[in-house]
KEGU-93888 format. One line per field, with one value per residue (C-alpha): residue in one letter; x, y, z. Coordinates in Angstrom, 1 decimal, always signed. Each point is the difference from the previous one (the first is absolute). Layout:
BEGIN
rest = (A; ...)
c1 = (X; ...)
c2 = (Y; ...)
c3 = (Z; ...)
END
This chain:
BEGIN
rest = (M; K; K; R; I; I; L; F; S; V; L; F; M; S; S; V; A; L; K; A; Q; T; I; M; N; I; H; Q; N; N; G; T; V; V; Q; I; P; V; N; T; I; D; S; I; T; Y; T; V; I; N; I; E; N; L; P; T; L; T; T; L; P; I; T; N; L; S; N; S; T; A; T; S; G; G; N; I; T; N; D; G; G; T; P; I; I; A; R; G; L; V; L; S; T; V; P; N; P; T; I; A; D; Y; F; T; N; E; G; S; G; T; G; S; F; S; S; N; L; I; E; L; S; P; N; T; S; I; Y; L; R; A; Y; A; T; N; S; A; G; T; A; Y; G; N; E; L; S; F; T; T; I; V; M; N; P; G; I; G; V; T; F; D; G; Y; T; Y; S; S; V; H; L; G; N; G; Q; E; W; M; T; E; N; L; K; T; V; V; Y; A; N; G; D; S; I; P; N; V; T; N; P; N; Q; W; S; L; L; S; T; G; A; W; V; H; Y; N; N; D; S; Q; F; E; N; P; H; G; K; L; Y; N; W; F; T; V; V; D; P; R; N; V; C; P; T; G; W; H; V; P; T; D; V; E; W; S; F; L; I; N; Y; L; E; P; N; A; D; G; G; D; I; P; N; T; A; G; G; R; M; K; S; T; G; T; Q; Y; W; L; T; P; N; T; D; A; T; N; E; S; G; F; S; G; L; P; G; G; V; R; N; Y; N; G; M; F; E; N; I; G; V; D; G; L; W; W; S; S; T; E; F; V; T; N; Y; A; W; N; R; Y; L; S; Y; G; N; G; N; V; S; R; S; G; N; D; K; T; I; G; F; S; V; R; C; L; K; D)
c1 = (-0.1; +1.2; +0.4; +0.8; +1.3; -1.6; +1.5; -1.7; +2.5; -0.8; +2.5; +0.6; +2.4; +2.7; +0.5; +3.4; +2.5; +2.1; +3.9; -0.3; -2.8; -0.8; -2.3; -2.3; -0.6; -3.0; -0.1; -3.1; -0.8; -0.1; +3.7; +0.2; +1.3; -1.5; +2.4; -1.4; +2.2; -0.2; -0.2; -3.1; -1.8; -2.4; -0.8; -0.4; -2.3; -0.7; -3.0; +0.1; -2.8; -0.8; -0.1; -2.9; -0.8; -3.9; -0.9; -0.5; -3.4; -2.0; -4.0; -1.4; -2.4; -3.7; -2.1; -3.1; -2.2; -3.9; -1.9; +0.8; +3.2; +4.1; +2.6; +3.8; +2.7; +4.0; +3.1; +3.0; +3.2; +1.9; -0.6; +2.8; +1.8; -2.8; -2.9; -3.7; -2.4; -2.9; -0.7; -3.2; -1.9; -1.5; -2.8; -1.4; -2.5; +2.8; +3.7; +2.9; -1.8; +2.2; -0.4; -2.3; -2.7; -1.5; +2.2; +0.2; +2.3; +1.9; +2.3; +3.6; +3.2; +1.4; -0.7; -3.9; -3.8; -2.9; -3.0; -3.4; -2.2; -4.1; -3.1; +1.5; -2.7; -0.8; +1.1; +3.3; +2.9; +2.5; +3.9; +2.2; +3.5; +1.5; +2.1; +2.7; +0.8; +3.1; +1.8; +1.0; -3.0; -3.0; +1.4; -2.7; -0.6; -1.1; -3.2; -2.8; -3.7; -3.1; -3.8; -3.0; -2.7; -3.8; -0.8; -3.4; -2.1; -2.3; -3.4; +1.7; -1.5; -1.4; +0.4; -0.1; -0.1; +3.3; -0.7; +2.8; +0.5; +1.7; +1.9; -1.2; +2.1; +0.5; +0.4; -3.9; +1.5; -1.4; +2.0; -0.4; +2.4; +0.0; +1.0; -2.5; -1.6; -2.9; -0.3; -3.1; -1.0; -1.6; -3.1; +0.2; +2.4; +2.4; +4.1; +1.5; +2.5; +3.1; +2.7; +1.6; +3.5; -0.2; -3.7; +0.4; +2.9; -2.0; -4.0; -0.6; -3.1; -0.5; +0.9; +1.2; +2.7; +0.9; +3.7; +1.2; -3.3; -0.1; -2.9; +2.1; +1.0; -3.5; +0.0; +1.4; +1.5; -3.5; +0.5; +1.8; -1.8; +1.1; -0.6; -2.4; -1.6; +0.0; -1.3; -3.3; -2.6; -1.9; +2.1; +1.7; -0.3; -3.0; -2.6; +0.5; +3.8; +2.5; +3.5; +2.3; +1.5; +3.5; -1.2; -1.5; +2.8; +2.3; -2.6; +0.3; +3.3; +0.9; -2.7; +2.5; +2.9; -0.3; +3.0; -0.5; -0.6; -2.7; +2.8; +2.3; +2.9; +1.3; -2.6; -0.9; -4.2; +0.8; +0.7; -2.8; -2.1; +1.7; -1.7; +2.3; +2.4; +1.5; -2.8; -0.1; +2.1; +3.9; +2.6; +0.1; -2.7; +1.7; -2.0; -3.1; -2.9; -3.2; -0.8; -2.6; -1.5; +0.4; +1.1; +2.0; +1.2; +2.6; -2.2; +2.9; -1.0; -0.7; +1.8; -0.5; +1.7; -2.2; +2.7; -0.8; +2.6; +0.1; -2.3; +0.7; +2.8; -2.3; -3.2; -1.6; -3.1; -1.7; -1.2; -2.8; +2.4; +1.8; +3.5; +0.3; -1.1; +0.8; +0.9; -1.9; +0.9; +0.5; +1.1; +2.1; +1.5; +2.8; +1.5; +3.4; -0.9; -2.5; -1.3; -2.6; +0.8; -1.9; +0.8; -1.1; -0.7; -1.0; -4.4; +0.4; +1.5; -1.8; -0.1; -2.0; -2.8; -1.5; -2.9; -1.5; -2.9; -1.5)
c2 = (+0.1; +3.0; +3.3; +3.3; +2.8; +3.5; +2.3; +3.1; +3.2; +3.0; +2.4; +3.3; +2.0; +2.2; +3.6; -0.4; -1.1; -2.9; -0.6; -3.9; -2.0; -4.2; -0.6; -2.9; -1.5; -1.8; -2.0; -0.1; -2.8; +1.7; +1.0; +3.2; +1.2; +2.0; +2.2; +1.0; +1.8; -1.7; +2.8; +1.0; -3.1; -0.2; -3.3; -3.3; -2.3; -2.8; -2.4; -3.6; -0.7; -3.0; +0.2; -2.9; -0.4; -0.6; -3.9; -0.8; -0.9; -0.3; -0.5; -3.3; +0.5; +0.0; -3.3; -0.9; +2.9; +0.1; +2.4; +0.1; -1.7; -0.3; -1.4; +1.4; +0.2; +0.8; -1.6; +1.2; -1.0; +2.3; +1.1; +3.0; -1.6; +0.1; -2.7; +0.8; +0.2; +1.1; -0.9; -0.4; +2.9; +3.4; +1.2; +3.1; +1.9; +2.2; -0.5; -1.3; -1.2; -0.2; -1.5; +3.3; -1.7; -3.8; -2.5; -3.4; -1.9; -3.3; -0.5; +0.2; -1.0; +0.0; -2.0; -0.1; +0.6; +0.4; +2.1; -0.6; +3.0; -0.4; +2.3; +2.5; +2.3; -0.5; +2.2; +1.7; +0.2; -1.1; +0.3; -1.8; -0.9; -2.1; +0.9; -1.2; +1.9; -0.5; +2.4; +1.9; +0.5; -0.9; -0.6; -0.9; -1.8; +1.3; +1.3; -2.2; +0.9; -1.9; +1.0; -2.0; -0.2; -0.9; -3.0; -1.5; -2.7; +1.0; -1.1; -1.4; -1.0; -3.7; +0.8; -2.4; -3.3; +1.4; +1.5; +3.0; +1.1; +3.5; +2.4; +3.2; +1.9; +3.5; +2.0; -0.5; -2.1; -4.1; -2.6; -3.6; -1.7; -2.6; +0.2; -0.1; -3.1; +1.4; -1.1; +1.8; +4.2; +1.7; -0.5; -3.4; -0.1; -2.4; +1.0; -1.8; -2.3; +0.3; -3.3; +0.8; +2.4; +1.5; +1.2; +1.1; +2.1; +2.1; +0.3; +3.4; -1.1; -2.0; -3.3; -2.3; -2.8; -2.9; +0.5; -2.3; -0.7; -2.6; +0.9; -2.0; +3.4; +1.3; -0.1; +1.5; +2.1; +0.9; +1.1; +2.2; +3.0; +2.3; +3.7; +0.2; -2.0; +2.3; +3.4; -1.8; +1.6; -3.3; -0.1; -2.8; +0.6; -1.3; +3.1; +2.2; -0.2; +0.8; -0.5; +2.5; +3.3; +1.4; +2.1; -2.6; -2.6; +2.9; +1.0; -3.4; -0.1; +3.6; -1.5; -2.9; +2.3; +4.1; +0.4; -2.8; +2.6; -2.8; -3.0; +3.0; +0.1; -3.1; -1.2; -2.3; +0.1; -3.0; -2.0; +0.2; -0.4; -3.6; -3.2; -1.4; -3.2; -1.8; -2.8; +2.2; +2.3; -0.8; +0.3; +2.6; +1.7; +2.8; +2.7; -1.9; +0.8; +0.4; +2.8; +1.9; -4.0; +1.0; -3.7; +0.6; -3.1; -0.5; -0.7; +0.9; +1.3; -0.8; +2.0; +2.2; -2.6; -3.0; -1.4; -0.6; +0.6; +0.8; -2.1; -0.1; +3.1; +2.7; +1.2; +2.3; +1.8; +2.5; +3.7; +1.6; +2.8; +0.2; +1.4; +0.9; -1.6; -3.4; +0.0; -0.5; +0.2; -2.5; -0.6; -3.3; -2.1; -2.0; -3.1; +1.7; +3.6; +1.6; +2.6; +1.2; +0.7; +2.4; -0.5; +0.7; -3.7; -1.0; -0.1; -3.5; -1.6; -2.0; +0.8; -0.7; +1.8; +1.4; +1.8; +2.3; +1.2; +3.6)
c3 = (+0.2; -1.0; +2.3; -0.9; +3.3; -0.3; +2.2; +1.3; +1.1; +1.8; -0.8; +1.4; -1.9; +1.8; -1.4; +1.4; -3.2; +1.4; -1.1; +0.2; +1.1; -0.9; -2.9; +0.5; -3.6; -0.8; -3.3; -2.0; -2.1; -3.1; +0.4; +1.3; +3.3; +3.3; +2.2; +2.9; +2.8; +2.8; +2.3; -1.7; +0.6; +3.2; +0.3; -2.9; -0.3; -2.3; -0.9; -1.6; -3.0; -1.2; -3.9; -0.9; -3.2; -1.1; -1.7; -3.3; -1.5; -2.7; -0.4; -1.2; -3.1; +0.8; -0.4; +0.5; -0.4; -0.2; +1.3; +3.3; +0.1; -0.4; +0.3; +0.3; +2.4; -0.4; +0.2; +2.5; -1.8; +2.9; +3.3; +0.3; +2.6; +2.5; +1.2; -2.0; +2.2; -1.4; -3.7; -2.7; -2.6; +0.1; -1.4; -0.9; -3.1; -0.6; -1.4; +2.3; +3.5; +3.0; +2.8; +1.6; -2.8; +0.4; +0.3; +0.6; +2.8; -1.6; +3.0; +0.0; -2.0; -3.2; -3.1; -1.6; +0.8; -0.8; +1.4; -1.2; -0.6; +0.9; +0.6; -2.8; -0.9; -3.8; -3.2; +2.1; -1.0; +2.4; +0.0; +2.0; +1.5; +2.2; +3.0; +2.3; +3.3; +1.8; +2.6; -3.0; -0.8; -2.6; -3.9; -2.8; -2.8; -3.3; -0.8; -1.5; -0.6; -1.1; -0.2; +1.5; -2.1; +0.1; -1.1; -0.2; -1.1; -3.9; -0.7; -3.1; -3.3; -1.9; -3.6; -3.3; +2.4; +2.4; +3.8; +0.6; +2.9; +0.8; +2.5; +1.2; +1.1; +2.1; -3.6; -0.7; -2.7; -0.3; -2.3; -1.1; +2.0; -3.1; -4.0; -2.6; -1.2; -2.5; -3.4; -0.6; +0.9; +2.5; -3.4; -0.3; -3.6; -0.3; +0.6; -3.0; +1.1; -1.8; +0.0; -3.4; +0.5; -3.3; +0.2; +3.2; -0.7; -2.5; +2.2; +0.5; +2.0; +3.1; +0.8; +2.9; -0.2; +3.1; +0.3; -2.1; -1.5; +3.2; +2.3; +2.8; +0.6; +0.5; +3.6; +1.7; -2.8; -2.1; -3.4; -2.3; -2.3; -2.4; +0.9; -2.7; +2.3; +2.8; -2.1; -1.2; +0.7; +0.5; +3.7; +0.4; +4.0; +1.4; +0.3; +2.6; -0.5; -2.9; -0.5; +1.8; -1.9; +0.6; +2.8; +1.8; +0.2; +1.0; +3.1; +0.8; -0.3; +2.0; +2.8; +0.8; -0.4; +0.3; -2.4; -2.4; -2.4; -1.5; -0.9; -2.0; +2.9; +2.1; +2.7; +2.5; -0.5; -3.1; +3.3; +1.4; -2.8; -0.9; +1.3; +2.7; -0.3; -2.8; -1.6; -3.2; +0.6; -0.8; +3.2; +1.5; -0.7; +2.0; +2.1; -0.4; +3.1; -2.0; +2.8; -2.5; -0.7; -3.2; -0.8; -3.2; -1.6; -2.8; -2.9; -2.9; -3.2; -3.7; -2.3; -2.9; -1.8; +1.5; +1.6; +4.4; +2.5; +3.8; +1.8; +3.9; -1.2; -0.5; +0.4; -2.2; +0.1; -2.9; +0.3; -2.2; -0.2; -3.9; +0.6; -3.8; -3.0; +0.0; +3.4; +3.4; +3.6; +2.9; +3.1; +1.1; +2.8; -0.2; +2.1; +0.5; +1.7; +2.2; -2.8; -2.0; -3.2; -2.6; -4.0; -3.1; -2.7; -3.0; +0.2; -2.3; +3.1; +2.8; +3.4; +3.3; +0.4; +3.4; +0.8; +2.0; +1.4; -1.2)
END
């Protein structure tokens, strides 16, 4: 343990010049020397200060998100030279929380620890950091944040022989939690099933396919539709429901993460939209929590050339909004990250469809 000696002196300067005097030399850490005549010093005292270091730690990723719960923790890699006497998480609704705010107590010692957060307020942005305290004080890990949401079961809908569940979110939207499977428009007119790749690539009217032209993929992935289907005035969704616009997709995504800019910048909203596990998604299905109840699945795509790809890898959904003449906006999720992304794609491509209640 290092020690520092601080000298405190009271000096009484003589008004009479001395011909000879004894000098005290004080050598400082910066290499300089302070000289003080001994006969000007009334007394000398010193204080020993123990210089201790604060702990070193990081905040663990947030997991197990729900409407009112979350899990995080910390990893203390260095105790700073003295024992850790307290550790846990600090939380606040504003950035840079400290132990003056709400905190958990997860005991003492170094290494990893976990905190289960419960009874959180819904639809609230929360900032958190891990903390560790030793005799030198309290240190904090990196700051993380998340937003709890309101998610309740919706009324669902039955259409073309299929019953779809839905989720009602705190932003007022009610979304189907399953991909569309219909082969008819809302008025009962049939939607053509076009299996030939060359015919598919030349379409300018609505059509659907199963992935790889194989009906085994219908459950749970649903069917794939080109963009001309989703904008047909006969409505591919049930009466009272519609294919979401680009703005409505952004409204969902920004509700799940206010800074996501509708999916135009990196975000964590995608993880909140993906179904969990690796039964349908390829490993690792990064950051999937399905906190929103959207239950996004990787239904893959039929490309403009009629070829199929990315089942288990990507989930892609149309919006009803045109991007440019031959392209329209869509959203997609990937097995390898927690983003939901916005892109413009050729209208002849086959994507999944989700319906939004009017």
